[in-house]
N, C-alpha and C positions, 0 to 999 in steps of 0.2 A: 698113833697112826695118822696118816695125811688126812687132811680135812676134805669134806665134800666138795669144795670148790676146787682144791688140788687135783682130786680124783676126776672131776669133770674136765679140766683142762687137759689132763693126760689122756683121757678117752677121745676127747675131740681134737687133739692137736693135729692130727693127720688130715682132719676135714677142714681146716682152715683154707682160705683161697691162697694160693702161693703168691708171693711178692714178685711183681714183674718190673725190674729196673729199666728194662728197655722201653716198656710203655711209659713209665715215669719221665724217662728223658726225653721222649718224643713229645710228651705233655708239656714239659717245660720248655721245648723248642717252639713249640706253637704259640707260647706266650710272648717269645720275644719279638717284638715289632718296632722298637725304638730304633730311629735312625737319625745320627747326628751329622750327617752330611748336608752342606748347605744347598738350597735349592738351586738348580741350574737355570740360569737366564742367559740366553744368547747375547753377545755384545751387540750393539748398534753398529750398523755397517758404516765405516769411516770413510765413505766415498760418496759421490752424488748419486742420485736416485736413478739415472739412466746413464747408459753408455752409448754415445753417438758420435760420429765423426764431425769435427767442427765445420767441415767444408760441405756437409751433405745434411744439414739440419732440415728435416721435413721432406727430404727426398725419399722416394720409394722405388725399389727395383721392381721391374715387372715380373722377374722370375724369382723374387725372394721367397724364401720359406718362413711360414709364420712360427714364431717362438712359443713354444708352451711348455708347461711343467709335466708333460707326459712321461718324462724320463730320458735317459741318455739316447742320443741317435746311434742305430747300428752303424758301423763302418761300411757294411756290405751296402746300405742305402746311399751313403756319401760317395763311395767309389763307383764310378760309371763304367770303367774298363773292365771287361772279365778278365783279362790277363793280369792286370794289376790286383784284381780280388784274390785270384789264386796265389799270387806271390805273398799277399798279406796274410792269407791262410798259413801258407808254409812258414812264415816268420813266426806266427803264434805258435805252431807246433814245435819250431826247432830253435827258437832264439834263447840263449843261455841266460840273458838277464831276466827275461820273463819266467823262466824255469825257477831261477833262485827266488823271485818274487812269490811265486805259487808255492814253493816250499816253505817260506816264510809265513805264509798264511796257514799252512798246515801245522807248523810248530806253534803258532799263536793259538790256534784252535785247541790243540792239545794241552797247551799251558792254561788256558781257560778251563779246560776239564779238571785240570789238577786242583785250581783253586774253587771250582765249584764243588769238588767232592768234599772240601773241607767243611761245608755247610751241613753235612750229614754225618753221623757217627760211622765209624768203621768197625764193622762186626766181624770178629774172627772166631772160629772154631779150633779148638786145640785139644788134644789128648795126649795123656802121659801115662807112662808105666814105669815102675822101680822095684827092685828086689835088693835086699841087703841082708847080709850075714853078720851077726854080732858074735865077737870072740868069747872064749869061755870065761876070762877072767873078768868080763864086763857084764856078766849075767849074774843074777841073784842065785838061781840054782847051780851055777857052775857048768852049765851046759851051753853049747852054741845054738843060737836061734837064727831063724831066717824069716823075714818079713817082706810082704808084697803090698803094693799099692798101686790101684789104678783109677784113672780119673778122665772125665770128658767134660769140656765146659764151653759155653757159647756166651760172648760178651764183648765189650768195648772198653777202650782205654782213653783217657784225657780228652773226652768229648766236650768242646766248648759250647754252652748255651748262650746264644748271640743275642743277649738282651739289648746290647747298644749298638748292634749293627757292625761291629768290626769285621766279622768274616764276611758278611754280606757285602760291605764295601769294597773289600779286597777283590771279591768275586766279580763285583761291577767294574772295578778298574781294569782287571784281566779281560772282561768283555769288552770294554771299550778299547783296549789295546789290540784285541782280535778284530774289531771293526776298522782301527786305524789302518793296521797292517793289510787288511782287504782292500781298503780305498788305496794304498800305496801300490798294491798290485794292478789295480784298475788304472791308476795313473802311469805305471810303467807300460802297460797294455796299449793305453792311448798314445803315449810318446812313441812306441815301437810302430804303431800303425802309421803315424806322421812321418816317422823316419823312413819307413819302407816307401811312401808315396813320394816324399821329396827325393829320395835317392832314385826312384824310378824316373821321375821327371827331369832330375839333373842329367841322367844318363841319355834320355831322349833329346834334351836340349843340346848337350855336346855332341850327341851323334848328328844332330842337324846342323850344328856349326861345322862339323867334320864335312858333311856332304856339301854345304855351300862352299868350303874352303876349296874342296875338290873340284866342284864346278867352277869356282873362280880360277882355280889353277889351269884348268882345261882351257878356258877361254883366253886367259893370259898367255898360255903356251902358244895358242894358235895366233894371237896378235904377235907374239915374239917370232914366230916362224914367218909371218908376212912382213914383218919389219926387217928382218935380216934378209929376206929375198929382195926387199926394196933397196936396202943398203947395198947388196951385191950388185944391183942394177943401177946404183948411183941416184936413185930417187930419194933416199933417205939419208939423213946425216948419221955419223956415229954417236951422237948425242941420244938421238931418238932410239937407236938400237940399245944404248947402255940403260936408258930409261925403262925400255920394255923388258930388258933382262932383270933389271932391278924389281919390278913389279911381279915378274914371274917367280922370282926367287923368294920373295915376301910371301906369296901365297903358298910356295913349297914348304916354308918353315911352318905356316899356319897348319898345314896339313899333318905335318909330322907332330906338332904340338897337340892338336885336337885328337889325333890318333892315340897318343899316349894318354891323354885325359880321358877318353872313352874306356881305355882299358883299366885305369884307376878307379873309374866309376862302377865298373862291372865288379872289381874287387870290393868296393864299399857295399855294394848292393848284396854281395855274396855274405859278407860279415853280418849284416843285419839280418838276413834270412836264417843264419845258421848253416846254410847249405848253398852250394852253387845253384845260380838261376838258370833253368832250362832255356835254350836258345828260343823255343816256341813262345816263352812267356815274356820275352824281351820286346821293347817297343819296336815297331817296323822300322823306324829311322836306324836303329842300330844295324839290322840286316842290310839296309840299303847303303849305309856307310861303311860297313866292314866287308862289303862284298869284293871277292876277288877278281871279278870280271873286269876286264880293261874297258875304259871308256874311249870310243872312237871319235874322233872329231869329224862333225859334219857341217862344215861351213863356219863362219865367223859368227857364232852365236854369243849373245850377250849372257852374263851370268845371271840366273833367276832362281828363286828358292824352289819353285815347283811344288811337289807334294811334301817337301820338308818344311812348308811355311807354317802350317798349322800344329799345335801341340798333339801329343799322342792321346790324351785324354781330356775330357771335360768334366769338372767336378761341380757339385751343387752350388748354386748361388748363396750369397749370404744375406741375412736379414738387416734391416736398419732399425735405428731408434730401439735399442735393446735395454730393458731394464735391468739394473745392477744386480737385482735379485737372481737373475740367471747365472751369475757367477757361482752362487752357492752350490750349484751342481758340479762344479769341477771336483775331480777326486782329491786334490791337494788341499782344497778347503774343507771339504767333508773330513779328511784325515786330521786336519788340524782341530776341527770341532769334536772330534772323538777323543783327541789327546786332552782337549779342555775339560770335556765331560769326565774323563778319568781322573783328572787332577781334582775335581770336586769330590769324587768317592774316596780318593786318598786322604782328603781333609777329615772326611767322616770316620775312617779308621784310625787316623791320628787322634781325633778327639775321644775315641772310645776307649783309648789307652788310660784315659785320666779315671775311669769308672771300674768298679770291681768286676773280675772275671770269675766265672763259675764253671769248673769243669767237673765231669762226672766219669767215674770208673765203675763198671758193674759186670757181673757175670753170673751165670746159672749153670748148673751142670750136675753131676753126680760123680760119687766116689765109693770105691770099695776095696777090701784088702783080696778080693778074688775076682778074676776076669769075668767069671760065669754069674757073679752077683752085682756086676756094675750097673745094671739097669733095674735092679729089685727095689721095691717099695722101701721107702725109708731112707735111701742113700742119696737124696738129692741134696745139693749145696747151692749157696748164692751168697753173693756179697756186693755191697752197694757202698761206694765211698765217694760223695760229693767233696769237692775242694773249692774254697773261696780264697782268691788272691786279691788284696786291696793295696793299691800303690800307696805308700807313706811318704818315702823319701828316695828320689832317684836322681839327685843332684841336677835337676832341670832338664834331663833327658827327654821326657814326654813333651814339655813345652817346646823344646828345640825341634822335635821331630813334627810337632803341629806347625811350627813356624817354617820349617822346610816345606811342608806340604802347601802352606799358604802362599809362599813365594813361588813355589813351582806352579801353582794356579795362576798367579799374576804374570809369570813368564808365558805360560800357554795362552793366555788372553793377549798379550802383546804379539806373540807369534801369529795368533789367528788373525789379528788386525792387520799385521804386516803382510800376511798371506793374501788377505782381500785386496789390500792396496797393490801389491804386485801384480795380481790377477787383473785388477782394473786397469792398470797402466799397459799390461800386454794387450788387452782387447782394445783400448783405446788406440794404442800404437798401430795395432793391426787395422783397425777401421780408418785411422787417418792415411794409412798407406793406401787403403781400398778406395778411398775418396777420390784420388787422383789417377788411379789406373786406367780408368776408361779413356779419360781424356788423354793421358800420355799414350796408350795404344793407338788411338785415332791419329794422334800427331805423328807417332813414328810411321804409321802406315802411309800417311801422306808424304812423309820425307822420303820413304822408299820409293814412292811412285815418282816423286819429283827428281829424285837423283837418278832413277831409271830413266826418265825422259831427258835429263841433262847428259847422261852418257850417251844416249842414242844420238842426240844432236851434235855433241862434240865429236864423237866418232865420224859422223856424217860430214862435218865441217873439215876433219882431218883428212880424209879420203878425197875431198874436192880441193885440198891444198889452201883452204881458207884459214887454217889454224894449224899449230903445231901439235906434236904428240903430248906435250907436257899437260895440255888441257884434257886430253883423253885420260892420261894417268890419273889426274886430280879427280876427274869424274868417277873413275873405276874405285879409286880408294873411298870416296865418298859413299858410293852406292854399297861397297862392302861394309863398310862400317855402319850404314844405317840398316842393312839386313842383320848383321850380327846383334845390333841394338834391339831389333825387333824380336829376335829369338830371346834374348835376355830379359825383354819386357814380358813376353809371353810366359817365361819361366816365372817370373816375379809374380805374375797374376795368378798363376795356379798355386803356386807356393804361398801366397797369401791366403788363398781358401783353406789350404791345408793348416796353415797357422791358426786361422780363426776358428777351424773345427777343434784344433788341439786346445786352444786357450779357452774356448768356451765349454770345454769337458764334453763335446759332442751333444750339447744340450740346446738344439735349434731346429727340431724337426716337429712339425704339427701332426696330429693323429690322421688328419685327412690329406697330408702332402703325399705326392707320389713317390713311390720307391724308385731306387735306381734300377736301370734297365741294362 
């Protein structure tokens, strides 16, 4: 008969603690802590320590905003015009490029979720049932038989214990990709805000040019009528009449040209917004320039800019003597850095391929030949199947994959440094432009005043007969060109602020700086 030890084992078999493969797998996973990825080190900035315009070293603007590391400046604080703020909000809600960027972020987030899930075992529950009939000739008694089998299981298959950090590094690379795409979305948004502002400012400038051209046409038409009457009375030569006609026709051509340009500017603004811009949100100069009301002549008035002389909006001033570290807040630089970090994680995953990989397959459940007895005592089942894979010969595939990862890292470093240098140049160029704008605006304003005075004097001398009409025409052309130049410079000054806001990544507002009103 059976021995005492055998009978003891048979009596106590059901009292032994059940084997738990899931707990064993989780314990092994907790032991996995080796990471073969190289330690990340940010490259040194390949640019000077400060970004400052060469012509304004040590100069400080009285209305400059202090630069801090408090985070990106909100565009609502930068934009001072309520109508422009509302248009920017419309663009952020309707622009298709930004919508594509947002969807790319959602896709990257989902992809990171897929790779993150690989770090944990996928547990599945399964149930099966089968019935089979055996033919007469295949059974020993010669009678047909019917068998049934029912089972229910809970387990996982091919779960890799991440001893060397391969799965974790793949997950980290996907996370950095998600961060990179998110920064690209921020870059698209920043570019969109700047594009809306530039389109709005350009529309305002062209509308003011149109107003100036119409005012110039009105005064030149008045002068043409006076010259024609003087010619009819014999007081003026045919040459003076032809010169006056030429001057009026030139202004008429400019009116038609600027009217067409304003229409194109509105179309460009609508494209950026993703929807037509309401008339109430356009610059006031557009309404004045496109008004259908006829302008009546009231005396021989000289052309002046009037209300159209000033830009439609004022943007915050720009700080001087910026540290180059401020460029690191730009979204394109942050995106390049996340790509660089991801390449380090990819190296860790490639290195892990040289080491053994352990995968586990385990399940627990119950089985019975009758559905009613499926969960009865003694019907429990389990299986545990660990597998070890050790690379022996792969014809250099793992070494080549590692080299690819290392070269990708080196490319990311070079791209990161190039992005920094490009950003430095963009900021330096914008600041160099900024350094002379105030002087150019002051000189242009003085030029407008001088040509205005020259026109008044030449017109008075012509009326007194002391000079010919050619002098008046030259003075008119000079004043018109000076006024058009002043509008162009005012647009350049505002566009320069927009450019600086964009190339600095919106990173130049102090915590105590006043917000836009």
